[in-house]
N, C-alpha and C positions, 0 to 999 in steps of 0.2 A: 251203690252210690246214691241211692234214694231219689232216682229220677232227675238228678242234676246234670248228668252227662259225665263223660270221661274228662280227664285233664286236657287232652288234646281238643275235645269239643269245646270246652270252656275257654281255651286259648284263642279259638277262632272268632274273630270279630270282623265286622264289615270294614273294609279299607276306608270308606268315607267317614265312618265314625271315628276311627283312629286318627285320621287326618284332621278332623274337627277338634279332637281333644288336644292333639299336639299343637295345632294352630292357636288354640285358646291360651296356651302357655306364653305366647308372644315372645319367644326366645330371641335374643339379639346377638348371640354368638359367643358370649363370654361366660355363660353359665356352666355350673357343674350340676348334673342331673343324676338322681338316684331313681332307678326304675325297679319296682318290685313286681315280679311276674313277667319274665322275659317272653314267655310263649315261644313262638317261632322266630322271633327277632325282628319282625316287621317294624314295630314301633321303635325298637332299639335303633334300627338303621336310620329311621327318620330323625330321631333325636340326635344321633351321631352326626348328621349332616347340619344340624342347627345349633348345637351347643358345643362349648369348648371341650367338655369332658362328660362322659356318660358311664355310669356304673349300673349294671343290671344284675338282679338276683332272681334265680328260678329254683323252685323247690324240687321239681320233678326231673330226674336224671335224663329221661328220654327227651324231654323238651329242651334241656340244657344242651344236649348233644346236637339236636336238630337245629337249634338257634346258632350254635357255634359253627356248624357246617354252612348254614345260610350266610351268616355274617362274614365268614372267611371267603366264601364264593364271591361275594359282592364287595370285597376289599375293606371290610370293617373289622379287620383282625386286631386292631390296636385298642379295642375297647374291652375292659374287664367284664367277664361274664362269670358269675360265681354261683355256686350251689352251697347253701348253708351246711355247716358241719353237723352231721347227725340228723339233718332234716330230710323229710320225704320218706317215701316207702322204700 
């Protein structure tokens, strides 16, 4: 992977940075949000609490499964989490 880290390592970001990015969106509650790169679902859960509708797409099947488990565990089971057809390893 040429020194860039694994998909799991790339998906890990500081919670404060994610909160700042989500805050910068200034969501008011009626928005529809498309998130590309679900990771472990932390940002997805934040967005789901702030927007009317959230769609999230993750390329890596292990990350998709981990995010789905986390979102289900915290009651965010009503938000579509997709993996592109034919995408990923």
